[in-house]
N, C-alpha and C positions, 0 to 999 in steps of 0.2 A: 407800091408792092411791099417794100420793106416795112412800112407802117402797118400794113395788114398782118404781116408775119409777126411783128412785135406784139400786136394785140392778141393773136392766137397764143403766143408763148406766155404772155401775162395772164391769160385766162387759165391756161394749163397749170401754171405755177400757183395760182389762187386755189384751184381744185386740189392740187397736191398738198398745199398748206392745210386746207380744211381736213383732208384725210389724215395728215400727220397729227393734227390736233385731236381728232377722234381717237386715233390709235393711242395717243399719249393718255387721254382720259380713261380709256379702257384699261390700260396698264395700271393706272393709279387705282382704279376700282378693284382689279384682280388682286393687286398687292394688298389693299386694305382688307378685302373680304376672303382671300384665300392665302396670300403670302404670309401675313402676320401669324395666323394660327399655326401654319406649317412651321414658321420659325420658332413659335413657342413650343410646339411639339419636339422639334429638333433640340431645343435648349433643354427641355425636360429629359430627353433621352440621353443627352450629354451628361446631365447631373446624375441620372440614374446609373449611367455607365461608370461615372467617376466613383460612385459609392460601391459598385460591385466588387472591384478588385480588393478593397480593404477588408471585405467580408470573406471573399474567396481565398485570399492569401494571408489570412490571419495566422500568426505563428502558433503552433501547438505549445501549450504549457508543458513544463517538465514534469515527469511522474513524481509522486510523493515518495518519501523515504520512511518506511515503518521501522521504528526502533523500540527497544525495551519490550519485546514480545516474548512471552515464555514459550519454550519448546514443549513443555508439558505442565499440567496443573491438576490438582484435585478439587479446584473450585469450579462451580458451574458458571461463573461469570469472570471475565477478564477485562483489563484496561488495555487499550491499544493506542500507543503514542507514536509520534513521528513529526516530521517537518517537511514543508514545501514552500512555494513562493508565498510571500505575505499577501493577505487579502484575497485569497482564492479559495474556492470550495474544494474540499476533499471528499470524494464519494467512496465509502467503504463497502466492501463486499465480503460476505461470509458464506462459504459453501455455494458460491454461484449467485447469491441473491443480494441485492442492495439492502443494507441494514441502516443507512443514514448518511447525512451530509453535514460537514462542519466547515465553518469559515476559519481559515488560519488566522492566527494572531499577527500583530505587527512584526513580531520576531519570526514568524513563519512556522510556529508550532501548532500542533493540534492534538486533542485527546478524545477518544471515544470511551466513556466510562460504562462499566457494568454491561459489557457485551455478552449475551447468553451464548454458550457453546454446547454442543451435543457430546454424548459419550463417544469415545473413539477419536479419530482424526478429524480435524476441522481446518479447511483451507481459508486463508485470509489474504486479501490484496486490495489495492485501491487505485483510483484515478484522481487526477485533478480536473476541474472544469472551470472555464472562464464564464463571465457574465453573458457572453453570446452563445454559450453552450458548446464551445470547442473543448473536446476532451483530450487528455494526454494519452501517452502509451500506458500500458498496464505496469504497475509497480512490481517489484519482486514479490513472489508468492511465498507465503509462510504456512507451516502446518503447526497447529496446536492440538496436542493430545490431551483429552480429558480422561484421567485415570484416577479412579477412586479405590483401587485395590492395593492393599499393602504388599510390599515385597516379601518373599519368603527366603529365609536363611536356613540352610542345612548345615549343621555343625557335626562333623565326623569325630572330631576329638579337640579338646578333652571332653569328658562327660561330666555332667553335674554331679558333685560329691566326690570327684577323684581326689586322691591324696598322693602327693609327690614327696619323695624322701631323698636326702642327700644332695650334695653339690651338683652332681650330674643331672638331677631332675628339676633343678631350680628354674630352668627355662622350659616352659610349656608351649608347645607349638599348636596354635589354633589352625585347624584344617577344615575347610568347608566350601560352600558355594551358594550362589543366589540364582533366582529363577528368571531374571530379566536384565537387559542391558542397561548400563548407565547407573547402576546402584552403587552407592558408597557404603562400605562396611567399616564400622568402628569397633575396635576391641578395646575397652576401657577408653583411654584418651588417644589411642593411636588408630590411624586409618590403614586398613589392609589394602594392598594393591591387587586388583583382580586381573587374572589372565584373560586371554581372549575367549575362553570357554566358560568364564564366570566363576572360576574357582579361586580360592585364596589360601595362602600359607604364611602365617604370621608368628614368629617367635615372640613370646611374651615372658618377661621376667617376673617371678612370683616373689612375694614378701613372706616373711616368716608368719606361720599361723594360718588362721582361717581368713578368708577374703572373698569378697563378692566382685565378680568382673562382668560388667555389662557388655552385651553384644547388640549393637544397633545397626540397622540397615535403612538407608534413606533413598528412595528412587527419584527419578527426574521430576515427578509431579509433586514431590514433597511428602509423599506418604511414608510413614515410619513404622517399622516393626522392631521390637526389642525384646530381649530376654536377659536373664541374669544367671550366671554360673557360680555355684559355691565350690571353691577349691581350697585345698590346704596344702602347705609345704612345711615339712619338718626337716631341719638341718641334719 
């Protein structure tokens, strides 16, 4: 009886061994034809995921600093200079439109030569851009005024041809005004101080005899207007 039971158990164990061998072979086949590609895809996803943060979290470059820019000019073109991080693109904008890109030098400087501007006020600003296209914040915005008109000087006194006599009249007081802000007025070699309303009052000592005194006005754009007065002082 026990011998028969052992034969039955042995036969069942043999069948189980065969099934286990079949299952093992199936697992090997599934691993080869399905598992490895899945592992490859997983590895590819991991590599792609590793690359993504470096692009997503790339630090923004610092904005460029524009320097040596005129507040006003009588020239139709200007040079715009400045500095930023070395080896980075500077993208320049004029009146809201991109006008060009320059790669900064090893020392971080850049120059845009012969930038054409329009009559009146012109806005200028810039960005920096990395090789991956990451843009900085906007730089400080500047206004350049193109002004081709000469300033106007109104001289109330003295008048051309005036004659002064005696010690009490040796000091002639130049009184007048200008038509725009920021104008510098020169009486001979002296500069008059303008008040807030654009008027000036400058005492000027005369020399004996006839003399010519130049009156010159220079505005912020560099436009000049000048005239000459002929005066005479007799002791």
